[in-house]
N, C-alpha and C positions, 0 to 999 in steps of 0.2 A: 523111454521112461522120463517122467518129470523128476528132476533132481535139483538140489541146491547145496552149495558148500556153506556150512555154518560152523564157526569156530575151527576151521581147518579140516572139517570132516564132511564127506559127501553123504547126504541123506536123500533117500528115494521116497517120493510121495504118491506114486501111482503110475499106472501105464499111460502111454501117450494118448490112447483112445478115450481116456476119462479125465479130461482137464478139470472139470468142475469138482470132482471128487478129490483130485490131487491138491487143488487150491484149498479146499476145506480141510484136508489132512494137514497141509502146511500150517495154516493159521492155528489149528488145534494143537500142534506139537511145537510150534516156534518158541514159546516162552519157556517150556521145559528144557528144550535143547540149549537155548541161550543161557539158561541158569545152571546148566550142567546136571540137571536132573535126568535120571534114566527114562527113556521113552519106550513103552511096550513095543515089541517087534511088530505085533499085529497092527498097532496104530501107525507105525512107520510105513507099513506096507499098504495102508489105507483099507484094511480088511475089517476094522472094528475089533472089539474084544468080546469074549464070552462072559456069561454071568459069573462063572467060577473065577475067571481072571480078574474081573472087576472086584469081586469080594476080597480076593487076595490083596489087590492093590490098595483097596480101602483100609483093610485091617493093617497092612504094613505101614501105611501113613500114620496110623495111630500108634503103632509100636515105636516108630521114629520119634514121635512127639513125647512118648513116655520116656524114652531114653534121654531126651533132652530135658526132662524134668517138668514138661508142660502138662502132663497128664498123671493123675494118681493111679494107683493099682486098681482101685475100684472102678474108675472110669474105663481103664483098659479092659477090664473083665466085662464091662457092659458092652463094649465094642466087639469083643469076641463073641458074645451072645448074638449081637446083631448080624455078624458074619454068618453064624450058623443058621439063623432065621432066614437070611437072604438066600442061602444055598438050598435050604429045605423048601422054600416057598416057590422058587422059580427054577426052570430047567437049567441045570448047570452048564450044559454044553451049548446053549443057544446064544447067538450073537445078540448083544444088548440093543443093537439098532433095529432088530426085527421084532422086539417085544411089543405086544399090543394089548388091547382090552381083554381078549380071551385069556391071556396068560395071567393077568391080574385078577380076573374073575375067579380063576381056579384058586388063587390065594384066599380070597374071601370065603370060598366054600370050605377050605381047610380050617378056617378060623370060626366057622359058624357056631360051634358049641362053646366058644370062649366068651368071657364077660365082655360087654361092649367097650369098657375102658381098655382092656387088654387088646382087643381088635384095633382100636384107634392107635394104641402105642405101636403095634406091629406095622400099621400103615405108615406111621411117622418114621419108623426105622428104615423101612424099604425106600421111602422117598429120600431120606438122608443120604443113602448110598448113591442114588442117582444124581442128587445135587452135587455130590463130590465128583461124579463122572463128568458133569457139565463144566465144573470149575477147572478140572484137569484137562478139558478139551477132548475127552474120549468120545463124547457125543456133543452135538451143538445145542440140543434142547432136550428137555425132559420127555420121556415116553408119553404116549397117550394112554392114561390109566383107565379111562372109561368110567361110567356112572357107578358101577358096582364097587369101585375103590374109594368112593366118597366116605368121609368119616361118619360114624354113627352119631346121630343128633345128640346134642348135649343133654336135652331133657330125658332121653332114654338112658344115657350113661348114668345120670344122677338117680333115676328111678330104680336102677338095678345095682347100684353101687353099695357095697357092704359098709355099714356104719362102723367106724373104728373108734371104740370107746371102752373104757373100764370104769366101773363105779369105784368111788374111793374106798369103800369097804373091801372090795376085791383086791385092790392094790395093797392095802395094809395087810391083808391076809397073805398075799404073795411075799411081802417083805418079812412077815413073821415065819413063814415056812421055808424060805429059801436058805441055802447054805451061804456062808459069808461071801463067797465069790459072786454068786448070782445076786445076792442082796445088794452088793455094791453096784453092780451093773444096773439093776432095777432103779435104785435110788438116783444114780447118775442120769438115767434116761428121763425119769419123771420130774426131776428137779432142774434139769438144764435144757431139755428138748433135744439132747444129742441123739444122733442116729446110731445104728449098730457099729459102724466103722469108727465113729468118733469115740464111742465108749471104749471099744476094745483096743484102740491104738493111742490112748491118752498117755503122754509122757509125764513122769512123776514131777519133773522140774517145772511143768506148767501149772502145777497145783500149789497154790499158796495156802497152806493149812492155817497159818497164823491169821491172815486177813480173810480166810474163807472165800477164795476167789480163784477162777481158772482163766488162763490166757493161752490160747493155742490157735492153730490154723485148722479149719475144717478139712477132714480127710478127702471128701469128695470134690469140693469146690476149690480148695486151697485158699479160701477166704479167711483172713485173720479175724477172729472174733474180737469184739470190742471189750470183752470180759464177761464172764458168767459167774454170778454169785453161787456160792456153795453152801447148801443148808448144813447146819451142825450135824444132823443125822447122816447126811451124805459124807461129810468129812470123816466122821468116825468109821463109817462102813468102808471107805476107801483105805484108810489107815490099816484096818483089820485085814482087808484083802491083800495089801502089800506085804504084811507080816506073814501071811499064810500061802503066798503064791509059790509055785514050784521054783526050784533053783535055776537061775539063768544059765543057758548053755554056753554063754560067753559074756565077758564084761560089757560088751556093747548092748546086750539085751537087758541089762540091769535098769535101763532108763524107763521101762514101761511099767505102768500100774498093773496090767494084766499080762500073763504069759500062758502059753499052752502047757500041757503036761510035759512036753519035751523041753520046756524052758526057752521057747522061741516066741517071737511076736506073732500075732495073727496075720494071716496072708490075705490076698485079695478077695477070697471067698468068705471072709469073716461074716458078712451079712447073712448068708445062707446058713453058716455054721451056728451062729447065735440063735437064729430063728428055730432051727431044729432042736437046739439045746433047751430053749424056752418051751417049745412044744412038749418035749419029754417031761419037763418039770411040771407043767400044768396038768398033764395026763396022770402023772404019778400021784399028784395030790388031789385028783378028782375036781379040778377047777375048770374043766372044759364043758361046754354045753352038750347036753344029750337030748334025746327025743322028748324028754319030760319038760324041757325048758322052752319058754316062748322065745321067738327070734329077737325080741327087743328086751330080753332080760340080760342086762349088763352086769349082774352080780356074778356071772360066770363068763369065761372066755368064749365068745361066739365065733363060729367059723369065719375065716378071713381075717381074724385078728391075731397078731403075734407080738414079738418084742417091739417092732416098729410102732405099734399102737401107742406106746407111752409118749412118743413124740407128738402124735395126734392129740392125745389127751392134754399134754402141756399147752399146745397151741389153743385148743378149744377153751380150756379153763382160763388161760391168761388173757384171752380176747375179751372176756366178760368185764373185767375190772381195770384194764390197762389200755394205754394208748398203743395203737397198732405198730408205730415205728419202733417202739422199744421191744415189742414182741418179735418183730422181724429181726432186730439186731441179735437177740438171744438165740433165735432159730438159725442165724447165719445166712439169712436170705439177702440176695443182692438188691441194692436200691440204685437203679440206673436213672432215677429222675434227676432234674436239675438240683433239687434240694439235697439229694443224696450226695451229689458231687461236692457240696459245700459243707457236709457234715464230717468233721474230723475228731470231735471230742464229744463224749456223752457223759452226763452226770451219772456216777455209779449208783447214787441213791435211787435214781429212776429205774435202773436195771434191777437193783435189789428189790425194790417195791414190786416190780412186775413178777419176779421170780417167787417172792414170798406170798403173792396172792394165790399161787397154786399150792403152796405149802399150807396156807390157812384152810383152803378148800379141802385138802387131803386130811389133815389132822383134826380139824374141827368136826368133820364127819365121823371120824373114829371116836372122838370124845363124846359125841352125841349118842353113838351106839353103846359106848361103855356106860354112860349115864342111864340109858334105857335098861341095860342089863342089871345095873345096881338097883334101879327102882323095882324091877321084876323080882329080884332076889329079896328085897326088903318086904315086898308084898307077900311072898311065900312065907317069910319068917313070921309076919304078923298072923297069917292063917294058922 
């Protein structure tokens, strides 16, 4: 056998009759062994690893990063979904070295009924696991995916993508019909561009009610927000939500604006939970589109739209009258450009003006509708 002593321990890299495979196995495992990281037995023996084993190793690496504080709960949950997708799409017992175009073509056939954007996301998730395998030395190069695994063209993705938008009248109607807890969540989302996790995991101490300002780290990215203006209507709604929230299950949980019915913070599946809650709310108040509505009628909630659509609306409206870099800062997007590296302070007036452009769009539309109703009522009175 081909063997070598590393860090005082003998490692075997393959049989004497396969020197090339042994050398490949040695270079693939050397860094992990020297760093004290565990090396899969299959790799030690030069046999390669199965699809199932790779999925387990990939996910465990993310669990380790999560325990070190380098990954959020939401991100870890996303990686758990990627693991399940990987195992569902490829034969779990097959050696990853023997995977070829036929295996990946079967994946694309499984996804044929899904939206093009979802198919591309799945392709990216599968490739991500294999890039991890190359970095770890489990394989020396990516598999041959074949033509069928190419991404769906961008023009087709755009043509079949659901437009995510709510008209201002619909948003105002939601705010009017919602209970105090849901109302606060809606106002936070439409006034700040926060996503589901940011809204539900907002700490009270990060909300400055006196200055009407929010400072916190984005839940998904861990990026510190430069500061987000708080509309007066949002501040009042958040105060009311805090006063009506369930009793905290322990003193540690007192720090959150929102709590579950059990008095605990929202967990990693908060995005799915809030989406379902919002879906039930819109159905209960007959705000969802039916067969009677046109697919471009945004006075109702169209299929494919949910709580996350408020973030899309914020971005869409803010883009019209504001400079893009301030919209990016409010959205929590990373700026990896050279200019972004030199940007350390932002004038709060610029951020407030960007946020308030969305407020004007929302409430001016509501005032126009009220004025129209008043004119109609006056006309009826004259008759």
